[in-house]
N, C-alpha and C positions, 0 to 999 in steps of 0.2 A: 504494499500499500503505500509505504514512503519510499521512493526511489531517489537514488543518487547517479549523478552522472558527472564525469569530470571532463571539463572543458577548460583548457589551458590558453587564455588570451594574455599575451606578454609573459607574466610570471606568476599568476595567481589562480587559484582553483574557483571552479563555479559549482554549485551545488543546490539541490531543490528537495524540499521536504514539505511542500505544502499539503495540507490535507483539507481540501475545499468544503467539507462537510462540517468543519469545526466552525464555532462561532467567533470568528475574527472580523475586524472593520480595518480595511486599507483603502484610503481614498486618494484621489489626485483631482487638482484643478485643472480644467482645460477651456479652451475658447478657440473660435476661428480667429485668424489673424493674417495681416501682410507677410509675416514670416511664413506660413504655409503656402501663401500665394506665389512668394518667390522662389521657394524651395521646390514646391511640387505643382506649380501652376494650378494650385486649388486652394482656396482660402480655408477650406475645411475638410482635408482629407481623412473622414472618419474611419475608413476600414484600416488604414494604417496606424492611427492614434488608438483605436480600441484594441487592436491586436497585440500592439506593444504593451499596451497597459495590462491586458489580460494574462501575458506571459510573465509580468512582474507580479501577478498575483492581486492586482488591485480589483476590488469587488464593489467600489463606490465611486462614481466619476461626478464631479461637481462642474457643472457646464455653466460657464458665464454667458448669459443668454444676452448681453449688450456689447455693443462695440465700445461705449464709453460710458462712464459713471452717469446714470440718468438718462442716457440718449438712446438712439434707435435700437430696436431688439432684433436678435438673429433667428427668429422664427417667424412665419407670416402670421400676421395678426390683423383682425378687423375691429379690435378694439378701440373706441373714440379716445384719441389723445395718445395711443401707443403706437408708434411709427415702426414699421419694419426696415431695416437696413436693405433696401433693395440692390443697391450696387453689389453687395457681398453675396446675398442670397441668389439673384439671378435665377428667379423662379424655383430655386430649391427650398427645401424645408430641413434645415440643419438639425433641428430636434428631432424630427421624425426618423432622419437618417441615423443619428446617435441611439436614439431608443431601439431601433430595429437591429443595429449592429451590436450594442451592448447586450442585447437580449440574449443574443447567441452564445454569450460567455457567461451569462447569469450575472451581469454587472447592473448594479441600480444606478440610476441617473437622477441628480439634483439639478434644479434649475436655479440659477443664481441672478440677483438683481442688486443694484445699488440706486436708492432713491436719488433724484436731481439735488443739486445744491446750488446755492446762489453765486459760488465761485465760478461756476461754468454756465452762468445764465446767458452771458451775451453770445456764447459760442453757438447756441441753438435757438436763441429767442426769435420768434417769427417763422420758424420753420414748421410750426404745429408741434404736436406731441405733448410730453409732460411738462415742458418749460413755458408752454402757454396757457397753463392753469395755475391755480393757487398750489404750491407744491411744497409747503412746509410739512413736516411729518405729522403734524396735527390738523392737516388740511383733510377734510371729509372728501374733497374731490379727488385728491390724490389717492387715498384708500379705495375710492371706487374704482378707479383705474386699475390698480392691483387686484382687487376681487373680481373684476371682468376678465382680467388676463387669466386668473387661475380658474374661473369657470370655463373660459375657452379651452385652455389646456386640459382641464379634466375631462371635458366633453370630446374634444377632437382626438386626444391620445389614450382614451381610457381603455383601449385595447391592450395596451402594453404595461404588464404587471410589474415592471421594473421601472416605473415612473414613481420616484420615491418621495419627493417634496420639494420644497423652496428652500433657497439658503439666502441670507441676506449679507451682503459684504458691505464693509466700511460704511455703515451707517453713520459713524461719527463724522465723516466728510460732509454729510448733509446736515446733521444738527449742530456741529461746532460752529459753523459760521452763520448760524439762524439764532439772532438775539430775541426774535418774536416781538419786535417793537409794537407791531399791530395788534398783538394778542393780548393786551394788558387786562381787558375784560375776563379773558380764561384764566389768566394768572389770578385775578381776584376771586374767581368762584374756586380755583383750586385752593387757595388758601383758607377760603371760608369753609369749604367741604372737608379738608384734611385737618386743619388746625383750629377752626372754630373761631377764627379771627378775621377781621377785614382788613384789606390792605387799602388805604386811603389815598395814596399818592397818585400823580398823573404820569409818572415815568417809571419803567421797571428797574429794579435795583440790581442792574447788571454790572456795576463796578465791583470789582473783588473785594470783599469785606468779610473775612471769617468770623469777625465779631458781631456782625450784623444778622439778626434772625431771618430779615426779609431776604437777604442775599441768600442764605442758607437754603431758604424755602424756594428760591428761584432755580437754585441747582438741583433740588429735588423735582421740582417741576419739569425742567428739561429731562431728568431721568424718567419720570413718568410719561412724558410725551413719546419717548423712544419705546420704552416698554408697553405703552398703551397702543401703539402703532403696530408692534409686533405682535402682541395678544390678538388685537382684532383681526389682523390678517391671519394668523395662525389658527384662530377658530373658524375662521371661514374656509380656510384650506382643508381642515379636517372634514368638511362636507363633501370634498372631493376626494377623499382619502388620502390626502397629501400631509405630509409631516414638515416640520421646520426645524432649520438648522441656522444658527446665528454664529457669524464669524466676530469673534471677541477680541478686542486688543485689551491688554491689561492697563486700566488708566492709572493706577497708583505707582506703575513703574516708570511712567513718562515725566520728563522733567516740564514739559510744556503745559499748556492750560487744558489738561486731560479733563477737568470738570465740565468743560463745555461740551464734552461727547454726548452726554446722557446715559453713559453706561452705568447700569446697575445689576451686577452679576445675580443678586438674590432675586430681583425680579424677573430678570430674563430666564433665570433656571425655572421658575415656576411656569413658564408659557411656552419654552421651547422643547423640543425632543432631543436636540443635541446641541452643544455648544462647542465651537472650534477654538482652540487657544494655541497660540505659538510656543511650542516647548523648547525651542532652541535658546530661550532667554533664561534656560537653567533655573536656579534657586528662586529667582525674582517670580516664575510663574507656577511654581511646583505645588502652590497652594489650591490651584485649580484643578488639579488631578483628582479630587474627591467630588467634582460638581457632577450632579446627575447629567448622564449623556455626554461627557466629555470625549473631545476627539483632539488629539495632540498633533500639530504640525511639527515635524523633526528638523525642518528648515535646510534641505539641501539646495533650495533655490534662490537664497538670498546672498548678497554680496558681503565680502568682509567677514566671512563666518570661518570659524575652525571646523571643517567638516566632520573630522574624526570625534570631535567633542559633541557636535550636534548628533551625530549618530549614536554615540554612547548614551546620551541623554534619552534615547528612544526605548530603553530597556526598562520599561515599568509595566508593561502587560495590558496597557489601555488602547483603545482604537487609535490608529496613526492616519495621519494624511500628510500629503506633501504639496505645497504650492511653490511653483508653478511647474508643470511636467516637463516642459520642452527643456529647460536648461540643465537638468541633471541627465537627462536621457540622450539628447540628440546632439552631442558635443561637435561633430563635425559638421553637421547642418547650421547649428547656431554661429559657428565661427565664419562659415561661408556666408551666411547672411549678413552679419555685421562687417566682415571684412570688406564687403562690396561699397560700403558708404565710407567715402573719403574723409567726411567730417568725423565720423566715429574713430577711424583709424589715427587720424591726427591727433585727436584728444586722448584716446586710450590705448592704442595699439590692438592688442588682442581682447577679445571679449572676456575671457575668463582669468587671464593673468594681469590684464590692465583693469577693465571696468569692474570685474568681480573680486579682483585682489587675491585669487588663489595663486598658488605656485604650479608649475607644471607637473610636479609631483602629486599635489592634491587632485589634479584632473585625473591623472593616470590611475591613482589609486581608488578614487572614491567617485569619480563620474563616469557617466557612460552606463549603457543598459545592463551590461554584465555585472558590473560592481554594484548597481543599485539592486539588481535582482538578488545578488548574494546577500547583501545586507538587510533587504526586505524580508528574505526568507528567515534570516537570523531573528530579526525583530519580531515577526509575526509568530515564531514557534513558541513565544511566551505569552501569547494571547489566547484567550483572556487570563490574566494573572493578577495577582495582588501583592502589595507591598508587606514585607514581613516585619517592618519596623513598629515597635511600641512607643516610640517618641515622635511628638509632632510640635510645630509650632502653629499658632493660628493668626488670622488677620481679620480686620474688620473695615474693609475697602472704603464705602461710602463716608462714614464718620471720619476716617482718617483723611480723606481728600477734603472734606469740608474745614478740617482744622488746617490742612497743609495746601492750599489751592495754587500758591505760586510757586513754591519749591518742592512739588509733590515728589517727583522721582528722586531727587536729592535726599529729602528725609527718608524716604522709603529704602533707598540704598543703605543709608547710615543706620537706621534703626532695624531693618528686617533683612534686607537680601545680605548684607555682610555678616549679620548673625548666622543666617541659614548655611551661607557658603563657610563660614569658620567653623562651625560645628561638624559639617561633613568630614573635616580633617581628623575626627576622633570616632564618629559612629554614624550610622545611617538614620536619616531624620526625614520625616513626611511633613506636610503641611496641610491644613484645611482652613475653609472660610466660616467664620462665626454665622450662625443661623442659616447656614445651606441646608437644603433638604436631608442631606446625609449626615448632619450634625449629630444626631442621637447616636447612630451607629459608630461614629467616630469616637464619642466618648466612652463607648463600650469598648473600643479597639485599643485605645492608647492608655497606657499606665501613667506616662508623664506628658504634661502639656506646658508649652512656654507660650506666654502672652507678651510679646514684644511690646516696647514703648509705644505709646499712644494708640494702642490697638484695643484698649478697654473701656473707650468713652463712649457713652450714650448707649450702652447695651439696652436691648428690650428686656423688660422685667422677667419674661418667661426665659430668656436666654440666660440671664444671671441665675435664675432659679435652677437652670439646667446644670450650669457649672458648680453651683453650691451642692446639688446632688451628686454631682460626679464627685467630688471631693468627700463628702459625707460617707460615699460607698466604698473609699478607699483609694481614690485617686490622688494624684499629686500635681500641684500647678507651681511654676515659676513665674512671677509676675515681675516684668523689669521697669522699675523705675515710672510707673504710670499709676494713676489713681483709678480705682474701680468705680464706675458710675453708671447708674441707669437713668433713663429718661426717654424723651420724645425723640423720633427720628431727626427732628431739625435742630437737636441738640439743645433743647429748652427743658425746664423742670428737671435738671440733673441732681440726682441724689447720690451723694458719696457712700459706696458701700465698702470702701477699703478697711475699715475699722472690722466689720463684720467679717470680712472674708480673710483679711491678712493680720488682724489682730494689731494693727499699728494705725496711727494718725499721721499724715503728711503735714508737716507744719509750714514747708516753704523749700526753696530750691536754692543751692550755691551755685555761684558761676563756676566754671572749670577749675579745678585747683590739684595740686600734687598731694597724694595721700600715700600712707604706708599701711598695709592690712595687717590685721592680727587674728587669730584664731586658735582655739583649742581642740576644735573637732578634727578628728582624723579623716583623711579622704579629701578634704578641700584643699586644693592647691593655691594658696595664696600667692599674690605677688609681693614678694619679701623687699622689693625696692620701691623707690617712689614711682608712682605713675600718676598720669594726669587722668582725672574723671570728673564726669557731670554727677552731682550728688544731691539727692533730696535730704532734707531734715526731717527725720521721723521720730516719733514717740511711740515707744511699744507699750501697748496696753495689755494685751494678752498673748504671750508667747516668749521666745526667747531669742537672744541674739547669737547667731552662728560666726558672724564675722564683723568684725567692728575696726574703726581707725586706731592705729596704734597709739598706746599711752592716752586714749580718750575713752569715753563712753558712747562715741558716735557710731549708731549701728549702720552696717553696710549690708548685711544680710540677715534677716530673721526668719523664724520658723513659727507657723501657728498651725496647731492640730485642730482640726475641724471634723468631727465624726471619726471615721475611721483612716481618713486622709490627711494630708498636710499641704500647706500652702506656704511656699517661700516668697519672700518679697526683698528684691534687690533694689537697695537705693542707690546704686551705681548704674549708670547707662552703659549699655555695651558698647564695647570697642574692640576692633581685631586683637588689640594688645592684651585683652583681657580673656582671649579664646579659651585657654587652658583652665583659667579659673571657673568660668561659666560652664564648660564641658565637665569638670570634675564636680560641680553641684548636682548635675544630672546624673551622671554615672554613679555617685555616692548614694542615689536614691532609686535608681531603676537598673534592670538589666538590659543594656542594649543588645539586640539580637545580632547586629553585625558590628564589629569594631575594627578599626585599623590603628596600629601603632606605627606611625611613621612622620617625619617631619616634611615629607614631600607628596605624599599620595593622600587623596581623599575619596570618599565613597560619594558619587554623584547620583546613582540611581540602584535600585535593587528590585527583584520581581520574583515571586514564587508561583510556579506553575505545576500542579500535579505534585510530584516527588523530585522536583529540581529546582534549584535557585540560580538565577543569573545576578552578579553583581557588577556594576560598572565602575571601575577606579579610573582616577584621573590624576596626572602629575608625572614626574620623572624621579625615579629612585627606588629604594627598597623598603619594605615594610612587613609586618606581621598582620595578617589578617586572621581574626577570630570569629567564629560563627557558632551560634548555639542553634544548631539544626534542630534539635529535639523541639524546642519552644517555636522554631520556625515552621514546624509541621513536616519536617524531612524525615523520613523513615530509613532505617537499615544501619546494620552494625558496621559495615564497611564501605566507606564512601570515596569518591574520586574528586578531585579538584583539577579543573582543566582551564586552560586559556582557550576559550571557544572561538577567538579570531584566528588564532594559528594552529589550533588543535593540540597544541603542547601541554602535555600532562604536567602538572604542578606537582601533585602529590596523589599517590594511588594506596587505595587500602587503608586510608586513615580513618581512626574511630571517631564517633561524634564526641566523646568525652575529650580526646585529644585536640580536636578542632576547636573546642571550647577554652581548654586550659593552654595549650602551647600554640596553637593555630598554625598557619602555613606562612612560610616567606613568600612574598611576591615581589617581583621586580619589574619596573617599567623602564626600559633602557633608554628610549628616546623620546625628545619632546613631541608631543601630540601624538604618541603612539596609543591607539585604542587597546583597552585592555579589559575584556569582559571575562571575569571568572564564573565558570559553571561548576555547580557543586550537586551531585546526585550519584546514584548508583552507577557502576561502570556500564551497564546496560543502557541506562537512561541517557548517558552522554556519548554513547559511542557513535550517534550519527553526526556529531560535531566535530567533523574531520578539520574545520579551519576554513577560512576563505582566503588566506595567504599562506604561503609556504613556511614563513618564519617571520620573526619580529624584526630581523635586519631590513627588510623592505622599507620600513618606516624611518630609516636612518635619514636625517637631513630635512625632515617634514617642516616647511615654513621656517627654516633657518636662513634669514635673508642676508645676503651679502650687503656691505655697503653700496648705496646707490650711486652710480656714478652720473654726473651731469653732461652737459654737451660742450665738452672743450674745443670741438671743431667749429663751434659757432662764435664769430668774433664779436666783440662789443663795439658797436659804432656809436659814438656819441655826436650828435648834431653840432656842426660849428656855430660859433656865436657865444654870446654871454647870456647869463642866466643861470638860474638854478637847474641842476640835472636832475631829472626825473626818471629813475629805471623802473621798468614793470617788468616783473618776472614772467616769462615767455609762455610758461605752462599753465598759467592760472585762467580760469575761466573768465572770460570778458576781457582779457588783456588786450587782444588786438583791437577791440572797440574803444577800450580806455585810450590807447594810445593814439588811435585816430582822432578822438574828440579833443585830446590835450593837445594835439599837432594843430588843429584849427584854432585854439586859443593861443598859439604862438609860443606854447611851453616847449621847452627844449627836453623833450620826451623820447625814450629809446627802450628796445627791447633787451631785457637782461637775462642772458642764459644761464648764469651761474649765482649761486648764493654763497660763494667762498669770500674770504677777506680782499683777495684781488679784485674781484668782481665789485664788491661793495665800495672799494676805495674810488670808484668812478662815479658814485652817486651821492647826492644831497638829499633826496627824498626818495625812498623805497616804497612801490605799491607791491603787495603780494595779494592778488585775488584767491578765491578758493582754488585748490589744486586738487584735481581727481587723484593723483597719486602724491601724497605730500611727504613721502619719505626724505626727500632732498631738504624741504623746510625743516621736518622734525630734526634732521641731523645737524641743521646749521643754527639751532637755537642760541648756542653760545655766541657765535660771530654775529648773529643779527642783534642780540641784546647789547654786545660791546659797540656795534654800530650806531645805536640809538644813544646809549649813555655817553658816547664822545660827541655827539651833537647832530646826530642824523635824525631825519623824520621818517616815520613809516606809517603806511595805511593798510590794513588789513581788511579783507572783505569776506562776508558770508561765513563759511566753516573756518576760514584761515584765522577769524578771533580767537580760535581755542576750543573747538567744538568737533565731535566725532573723531575722526582719524587725525585731525590737526592737534598738535599738542598747544598747551596754553603757554605762549612766550612771555606774555606781560600780566600775571595775576595781580600785580599791583593796580594796573589799571582796569582789567576786567577779563572775563571768560564766557565763552558761549554756554547757555544752559538749556536751550529749547529750540526746537524748530517750529517756528510759528507761522501757521497757513493763513496768512493775512498779507494783502499787498498795500495796506495803507498804514502810514505812519504819521507822526505829529510832532511839531516843534514844542519842546518843553522849557527850554532854557535860552536866554541869549548868550551868544558866544560868537567869535569870529567865524566859526563854521556855520552858524544859522543866520549870518547877516543877510538881510533882504527878506526875512521871514517875520511874522508876528508869532508871538506865543499862542499855541492853539492851531496854528495853520496846518492843514493835512498835506502830505505828499503821498502820490501814488507811484509806487516803483514797478518796474516792467515784469520783474519775475514773480511768481505767485507766492512766494514764501520769503521769509527772512529769519535770521538767527537772533533769538533774544538774549541780551547780554546782561550778566550780573557785573556790577561794577565793583572794582577793588578800592582798597583804601586811598589809592591815589587817583581814582577814576571819576569822571564827571558825567553823568547822563545829559546830553543836550537834545537828542532826539528819541523818543519813544513810541510805544504803540497802546492800543486800548487794553491789551493784557497786562499793561503796567510793566512791561520789560523795558530794558534800554535797548535801543537799537544802534545808535551812534554814541560812542563813549569815548571820551577824550582824556589825556593825562601827560604829564611830563615826567621823564625818568632820567636822571642825570642831566645831562646838558641837551637831551633830546626830546622830541614830542612824539606821542603815539595817537592814532586814530583808529578805533575799532569801528568797523561799519558793517552791521550785520546784514545790510542789502547787498546785492550783487550787481553793482553798477557794470554795464557793458554786456548784460545777458538778460534774456527777455523770455517769458513763456511764448511757445509758438501761438497759443490761443489762451485768451484769458483764463485763467485758473489751472492751466495744464502745467504738469512739473516736467514735461518735455520743454527743452529751451533752446535758445539759438543766440548767436552773437548779434547783438544790436546796441547801437549808441545810446547811452543814456539821454533823457532829455529832462526840460522843465526842473522841478524840484530836485529830482535825484541828481541831475546833472549839476545843479548849483551847490548841492551838498559834496559833491566830488570836486569841483573847482575850489570852493572855499576851503576844503579839507587840504588840498595842495598847497594853496596860499598860506594857510595858517602854518602848516609844517615846515614850509621853506622860510617862514620868518617874514613874508611879505605881510601878512595880517596878523595883528599884535591882540 
């Protein structure tokens, strides 16, 4: 029944052991496109697509039924205000073809839509269709269009039993840009109905203010709009026997204004059959694995990923999906398609090594049909599975966002993601979401639960009661430096429960200070030297002090017995430097099923299926892996431990007691080497012969050599007098910036290098966003010296210090968010804003800009409605710095589109650019 075949492309093995009758879910996102048109002279070669996906084991296809967000549909439709994209269809019915072909392989088909957004309004306005109606997500007219589409699809394609349902993609694109200025009466009704209080203002409370209950209610209203839309359409879809799948982005992990998305996972979980989440973000999204109907995208199709790590994160036994199917499968075809564009090749070179940032070895080892098939076989062989961990952390997303709207992702990383990632260096740990549908089962499963900082605010009364019952029945909690409060969903009427649950009263909070810990309790591994910590001042009312500040009575860790269980309260905030301390608190109070003793390796996933375990390890170095197989539910007196990636036997015939007491030595030899440990009987693991011949094939993965610049390109400085302005030649918009500065008579030229010799020819340096910023990152020291010695520098878009671009001038500012707005406003008088009035708006040509957090020497002169800095200036040494989150010299091909083109800046965007050059040169004081 389980067959194996050895195919050897290049140097690795291919194997297959799918059992298609098993209850597994493997999905892939597809669409018609110009890519297919150019490669196969067919915008939708359905037979090729479906056959290849079927061979990979895909049993659910997510078909995106639109050419663009909210635009024309890719199936024939007669629904009013729903236009078919006739140019692509050409009298064909893509949906019918797909259902017909997928049915031959027993593959389900989901139909995907994105509602329209204001960002793309001008692109389609006047053409008919959705953009010619009232298209906010609270629009009855828009909902009727989708209901009519569902009815049409249900009737037209009802003969196909593999028509599964509807999926909603990127609804945040629709809601985030809609402030609902015209819907104030609806907001008033919402407040009256939900909170029993009238809103009497004539303007919506859209300005960010977490201290204002009306702003918090405004955020909850936006959540209600999205959830209400999905619920109404999902209920209608049920009448046509169609299910609902929602593509959910994790809002608390994003630095930008994710509160505007309207995403509430608890509300959506109740109305959707399935929820899609990107799992390649690792510990940041691990909490979503317990959501009902979760589907995890393991991320082979996104740029700048570590593919081996993404694949390793997929070993959790849950349904899998990958977006988008072309890039990881059709390597040659993708390269051929993009290499035909001169503009693309000039900017990026190769698609995978340039645009996507992979090495050629990444492509060779992890991409392509055979590689993907091998990995998918391995992943799916552990479906459906379950986590063996008995330790979990919890999050409370919406209240967290309401408290931290402007720096959500930063605070989430500091208080939650870093905690989870650090603890995986000691033991396996899960996560779940407070008040999710599976919460009661989770409380039964886990023996120790951690509530990170800021995640216990505004608990529902019944949720608090469930935590209290959990402890009384013998569970253990660790609450990290946060009060426990119950209250309304808008965070009003908060009641402090900290004393009842924790036995302490929080009296206040100290600023960060150096402390030395002291404890008489065995097993708690305190930090014996001075360590910087955020501390709450607590008074112990009922309980005991476990750790205190040395030579004082200041409690740092307390214990309170509640029924059969215990509640630990840490008055110290978590930081990675305290990882060993926090891990020891947990290990001293529970028995982790899977532990790692290593300075270099951590446990990123684990899954039990049947009588076997898979444990995904990550890092480089040696360690001792200990597993309590008996408590994990693995039976057998003699077990085998194997690296199932290479088939190498780590230990054979080991007893369960030895695996607990002594463990086995594991070694990851190479950076980014995937290492999945299988544990089970010899018979259970015999089919895992490995998908690579040995671990040596991973040597050299993503070890980048120093990037060489272009020494053959001469620096040609225009003759004459005046300030010399060098524009780094690889930056996006560089050519257009040079053109427009030339028109102004400025002595501007292209700069091919960023070394000291090149910088010696420059008075003002312009570095736009660079697709491959390795050269910039390597030249940080030289660039800072250039400025400190009197040079002026202008950095645009990501080059301000965001994503792949390192933060060069933290004293002035750094990028903290990708803001999907094309409007900014003048907020301060300065030589750079000369010619403007305070409050004047500027519309920039590209669809987004980077939000900037100013440093101690920074000054915000241009901002946006999200209260981010957009142009931040400062002085450093003898020089000056301008961070411009816009991208002058580059424009969206159509309003609202992320696809861009070189184009000279105009009007306000141009004036800011020119003023910046003049201020940096000293012409403007």
